Every structure is written in structure tokens, then in C-alpha cells.
MARTIVEX-548488 format. One line per field, with one value per residue (C-alpha): residue in three letters; x negated, y, z negated; residue number from 1. Coordinates in steps of 0.02 Angstrom, whole numbers, padded with zeros to 5 digits, always signed. Layout:
// residues N
type: [Ala,...]
u: [X,...]
v: [Y,...]
w: [Z,...]
seq: [NUM,...]
END
This chain:
// residues 185
type: [Met,Ser,Glu,Phe,Leu,Gly,Thr,Pro,Leu,Pro,Glu,Val,Arg,Cys,Ile,Ala,Pro,Thr,Arg,Tyr,Pro,Asp,Ala,Arg,Gly,Leu,Phe,Trp,Glu,Ala,Trp,His,Ala,Gly,Arg,Tyr,Pro,Gly,Leu,Gly,Val,Pro,Gly,Pro,Phe,Leu,Gln,Asp,Asn,Leu,Ser,Leu,Ser,Tyr,Arg,Gly,Val,Leu,Arg,Gly,Leu,His,Tyr,Gln,His,Pro,Arg,Ala,Gln,Gly,Lys,Leu,Val,Ser,Val,Leu,Glu,Gly,Glu,Val,Phe,Asp,Val,Val,Val,Asp,Ile,Arg,Arg,Gly,Ser,Pro,Thr,Phe,Gly,Arg,Trp,Thr,Gly,Cys,Val,Leu,Ser,Thr,Thr,Asn,Gly,Trp,Gln,Leu,Phe,Ile,Pro,Ala,Gly,Phe,Ala,His,Gly,Phe,Val,Ala,Gln,Ser,Glu,Gln,Ala,Leu,Phe,His,Tyr,Lys,Cys,Thr,Glu,Tyr,Tyr,His,Pro,Ala,Asp,Glu,His,Thr,Val,Arg,Trp,Asn,Asp,Pro,Asp,Leu,Ala,Ile,Ala,Trp,Pro,Val,Thr,Asp,Pro,Val,Val,Ser,Asp,Lys,Asp,Arg,Ala,Gly,Arg,Leu,Leu,Arg,Glu,Leu,Pro,Asp,Gln,Ala,Leu,Pro,Glu,Tyr,Arg]
u: [+01945,+01851,+01796,+01804,+01655,+01675,+01578,+01557,+01679,+01852,+01920,+01764,+01766,+01631,+01689,+01590,+01688,+01679,+01565,+01553,+01378,+01332,+01192,+01263,+01253,+01373,+01568,+01665,+01815,+01763,+01942,+02113,+02269,+02366,+02231,+02120,+02256,+02258,+02085,+02118,+02068,+02229,+02187,+02257,+02108,+02100,+01924,+01775,+01586,+01424,+01255,+01077,+00959,+00765,+00666,+00680,+00814,+00947,+01114,+01222,+01303,+01443,+01639,+01785,+01891,+02044,+02076,+01991,+01919,+01926,+01793,+01748,+01567,+01452,+01282,+01281,+01087,+00958,+00988,+01030,+01043,+01228,+01277,+01456,+01474,+01658,+01672,+01861,+01898,+01964,+01914,+01857,+01702,+01680,+01497,+01449,+01380,+01361,+01240,+01226,+01131,+01223,+01135,+01147,+01096,+01226,+01363,+01448,+01568,+01593,+01762,+01742,+01917,+01957,+01877,+01721,+01550,+01450,+01272,+01128,+00958,+00893,+00781,+00737,+00655,+00813,+00983,+01156,+01294,+01472,+01613,+01798,+01886,+02062,+02049,+01986,+01809,+01853,+01693,+01764,+01818,+01653,+01541,+01364,+01319,+01127,+01055,+00928,+01045,+00962,+01134,+01174,+01002,+01031,+00895,+00871,+00732,+00635,+00531,+00514,+00664,+00681,+00827,+00932,+00918,+01110,+01085,+00927,+01047,+01173,+01244,+01228,+01382,+01401,+01378,+01529,+01692,+01837,+01935,+01801,+01827,+01966,+02070,+02085,+02271]
v: [+01660,+01612,+01740,+01719,+01766,+01809,+01721,+01748,+01607,+01665,+01499,+01441,+01485,+01524,+01525,+01583,+01503,+01603,+01531,+01522,+01521,+01504,+01433,+01261,+01280,+01307,+01276,+01305,+01254,+01165,+01148,+01206,+01156,+01306,+01438,+01373,+01368,+01557,+01565,+01474,+01309,+01205,+01022,+00895,+00804,+00615,+00560,+00618,+00577,+00609,+00602,+00620,+00687,+00721,+00887,+00897,+00777,+00837,+00772,+00808,+00895,+00774,+00778,+00663,+00661,+00629,+00602,+00752,+00805,+00957,+00967,+01071,+01048,+01088,+01058,+00980,+00971,+01063,+01168,+01156,+01260,+01226,+01241,+01249,+01245,+01291,+01139,+01172,+01188,+01343,+01446,+01612,+01566,+01397,+01346,+01483,+01428,+01495,+01450,+01482,+01411,+01312,+01273,+01244,+01414,+01504,+01368,+01415,+01299,+01299,+01242,+01174,+01151,+01013,+01044,+01105,+01009,+01007,+00990,+01023,+01016,+00994,+01127,+01064,+00906,+00815,+00874,+00784,+00850,+00833,+00830,+00830,+00770,+00797,+00637,+00463,+00418,+00335,+00273,+00242,+00434,+00495,+00598,+00691,+00840,+00860,+00960,+01042,+01080,+01228,+01297,+01325,+01391,+01368,+01435,+01291,+01317,+01166,+01120,+00935,+00864,+00685,+00638,+00472,+00368,+00408,+00595,+00591,+00510,+00642,+00728,+00908,+00996,+01027,+00848,+00801,+00756,+00863,+00713,+00698,+00882,+00944,+01090,+01258,+01291]
w: [+00150,+00311,+00442,+00625,+00716,+00901,+01043,+01227,+01267,+01192,+01150,+01054,+00876,+00758,+00582,+00425,+00287,+00113,+00002,-00189,-00263,-00432,-00545,-00519,-00339,-00194,-00155,+00002,+00098,+00247,+00316,+00270,+00378,+00320,+00359,+00503,+00628,+00610,+00654,+00818,+00761,+00775,+00724,+00689,+00676,+00691,+00671,+00572,+00628,+00561,+00648,+00577,+00690,+00674,+00729,+00912,+00945,+01067,+01080,+01231,+01327,+01285,+01335,+01330,+01487,+01514,+01328,+01269,+01102,+01010,+00873,+00724,+00697,+00541,+00471,+00304,+00282,+00395,+00551,+00733,+00879,+00953,+01122,+01204,+01403,+01488,+01609,+01646,+01833,+01877,+01710,+01725,+01622,+01702,+01687,+01551,+01397,+01228,+01072,+00890,+00743,+00621,+00451,+00285,+00242,+00343,+00328,+00487,+00580,+00771,+00853,+01025,+01110,+01218,+01399,+01346,+01343,+01174,+01129,+01002,+00942,+00778,+00716,+00545,+00491,+00494,+00518,+00449,+00582,+00545,+00675,+00643,+00812,+00872,+00972,+00940,+01021,+01194,+01273,+01441,+01444,+01381,+01517,+01489,+01580,+01584,+01449,+01555,+01709,+01798,+01843,+01663,+01614,+01448,+01323,+01220,+01082,+01131,+01287,+01270,+01167,+01119,+01225,+01227,+01381,+01406,+01391,+01510,+01635,+01627,+01788,+01842,+01819,+02002,+02047,+01942,+02054,+02013,+01928,+01804,+01738,+01644,+01720,+01659,+01592]
seq: [1,2,3,4,5,6,7,8,9,10,11,12,13,14,15,16,17,18,19,20,21,22,23,24,25,26,27,28,29,30,31,32,33,34,35,36,37,38,39,40,41,42,43,44,45,46,47,48,49,50,51,52,53,54,55,56,57,58,59,60,61,62,63,64,65,66,67,68,69,70,71,72,73,74,75,76,77,78,79,80,81,82,83,84,85,86,87,88,89,90,91,92,93,94,95,96,97,98,99,100,101,102,103,104,105,106,107,108,109,110,111,112,113,114,115,116,117,118,119,120,121,122,123,124,125,126,127,128,129,130,131,132,133,134,135,136,137,138,139,140,141,142,143,144,145,146,147,148,149,150,151,152,153,154,155,156,157,158,159,160,161,162,163,164,165,166,167,168,169,170,171,172,173,174,175,176,177,178,179,180,181,182,183,184,185]
END
């Protein structure tokens, strides 16, 4: 069985799947439609994505609106520092973030509900990152909050990350118009 690990953002779920190591290697259940909803990960999932990042690559902070995506993420190889930011207008935790290390070693998963921005930085030589998404990717709905927004004060474990032009051009959360942000319900 998988175990729910708490986070400072109540809707964000960190999950530690039960893993079964033996002389051959390791086995664990990465998703179970009958069990995960009980851990606060409802699904259904419509699209799976993979990204490969090298040490120091930072991706994010991304979100989709209005066709928002929930994401169940994990690391298949390597290690990342993963960050989630509440960007829902009217939320009691608006502008707060939480972060955790996801790695092949700990096997943890993180569920990012719709309405939250997400990003990560690779801490190993390379990191193979897996996303299960509750909505299809819609490029016209994609938005980026600047990874180093001073109001968020995220404690990234890097000082000079490798960032894409798109992520470098992200906006500060306070600069985003209301219609570009999801509403807390």
C-alpha cells in the first residue's frame, strides 16, 4: 500500500508507494485507480509525459488555465527538487509554495492539483521525470510564473540554473491578470 505524506499545502499530496526490493531489483505500484483516490489523487489521467533534464536544468513554474491540469509526477531516474505554488485567486494559501526531493532512491510521487504552478530542478547528472496529467496539453492555455519570483522566495538548491527562454520570460505572480489565474473553490 502507498502512504500519504503531508505537505504545507493541504491539497498537494506527497505519496510514498510501498516498494518491494529483492535480489533482482525493485518493484512498486505507480498508480492504482482503486486506491489512489483514497489518498487524494482522483484522476482520471488522460496523458503521460516524460522529460529528461541534466544537472542544473530548471523547468517551470508552469500551469494551464483555463483548461487546467492536475499532475501526478515522479522521477524514474535520478533526483529533482520539485516545487508546487498555490496560484488560486482567493485561496488561503495563495502564493505559498512547498518543495520536496523526488528521486529513484525514495520513489516518492507528488500530486499537483489543477490550480497550482509546478516546476523542478534536476539535482543528479540526469533526471528522467514522469508526469501523469488529468487534462491534455493545450499550448494556448499554458502560462509561466517566473522561477525566481522574489515574492515567492522559493529556496531553490541552485543559484544559476539552466532555464529555457520561455521560462526566463515568465511573469511575476503579482503581474498576472486575474483572468490568467484559476479561482479557489
